[in-house]
Every structure is written in structure tokens, then in C-alpha cells.
C-alpha positions as CSV (number, residue, x, y, z in Angstrom):
1,M,67.9,20.9,-9.8
2,A,66.5,23.8,-7.8
3,E,66.2,23.3,-4.1
4,A,62.4,23.8,-4.1
5,D,62.1,21.1,-6.8
6,Q,63.9,18.4,-4.7
7,K,61.8,15.6,-3.5
8,I,62.6,14.5,0.0
9,H,62.2,10.9,1.0
10,T,62.0,10.0,4.7
11,I,62.8,6.5,5.9
12,R,60.7,5.7,8.9
13,A,60.9,3.0,11.5
14,E,58.6,0.1,10.8
15,M,58.8,-1.2,14.4
16,V,60.1,-0.5,17.9
17,A,63.9,-1.2,17.8
18,N,67.3,-0.2,19.0
19,V,69.6,1.5,16.5
20,L,72.8,-0.6,16.3
21,S,74.7,1.5,13.7
22,V,74.3,4.1,11.1
23,S,76.0,3.1,7.8
24,V,75.8,6.5,6.0
25,A,76.8,10.1,6.6
26,I,75.2,13.4,5.7
27,G,76.1,14.4,2.2
28,E,76.7,10.8,1.1
29,S,75.1,9.5,-2.0
30,V,73.0,6.3,-1.7
31,I,71.5,3.9,-4.2
32,I,68.3,1.9,-4.0
33,G,68.8,-1.2,-1.8
34,Q,71.8,0.2,0.1
35,T,71.9,-0.5,3.8
36,V,71.6,2.8,5.7
37,L,71.0,1.6,9.2
38,L,71.2,-1.6,11.3
39,L,68.5,-2.1,13.9
40,D,68.1,-4.6,16.7
41,S,64.6,-5.9,17.6
42,M,63.9,-9.0,19.6
43,K,67.5,-10.1,19.3
44,M,67.4,-9.9,15.5
45,E,69.6,-7.6,13.4
46,I,67.5,-5.9,10.8
47,P,69.1,-3.9,8.0
48,V,67.2,-0.8,6.8
49,L,67.5,-0.2,3.1
50,S,67.2,2.9,1.0
51,E,64.2,2.8,-1.3
52,V,65.5,5.7,-3.4
53,A,68.7,6.9,-4.9
54,G,69.9,10.3,-3.8
55,K,71.9,12.2,-1.2
56,V,71.5,11.9,2.6
57,I,70.5,15.3,4.0
58,E,69.6,14.4,7.6
59,I,70.2,11.5,10.1
60,A,67.6,11.7,12.9
61,V,68.9,8.9,15.0
62,T,72.1,7.8,16.8
63,P,73.5,4.3,17.7
64,G,72.0,3.1,21.0
65,E,68.8,5.1,20.6
66,I,65.5,3.3,21.0
67,I,63.1,4.2,18.2
68,Q,59.3,3.8,17.9
69,E,57.2,2.7,14.9
70,G,56.8,5.7,12.6
71,D,59.8,7.6,13.8
72,P,61.8,9.4,11.1
73,L,65.3,7.8,10.7
74,I,67.0,9.3,7.6
75,M,66.0,11.9,5.0
76,I,67.2,11.6,1.5
77,A,67.0,14.2,-1.3
78,E,66.0,12.0,-4.3
79,Q,68.3,12.0,-7.3
80,G,66.7,13.6,-10.4
81,K,65.6,11.2,-13.1
């Protein structure tokens, strides 16, 4: 697949939360439903799941960081169909 043809999917924060852990690394392949991050909000642990299959190309957060609703978390280059 040519670089220009790649579709990039951005996982965004759905709420204000604290990043507990990042479960993937740049270059790692992910599948739909795979946990990519673990967040903490109001004393609840919330897994963030990938909605697409592909390869992680950017991780925009680090553990301990406080994120706001709408913040980009992880970018994934979608796998070709």
C-alpha cells in the first residue's frame, strides 16, 4: 500500500482521565478490540480499545498524563482490506 493511500485512524479521549498505562508500542500491529491504553477516571479503570486493525504509528500520551475529552491518544495506520 502506498504511503499516501494509508488511512490513519486516531483514537481520541472520550472523557477527562489519567493515563494509567499504554499497552502497545509504535510499529506494533493491533486488531479490532485490542486494549491499547488503560485510563483512570473517577477511580474506575477504563480500557481503551482499538476500533480498527492496523499498525500503531504514533502514541501521543504517556502514563501519568491527564488527558481532556477529544485529545488524540494513539494513531493507527489501518490495515488494507
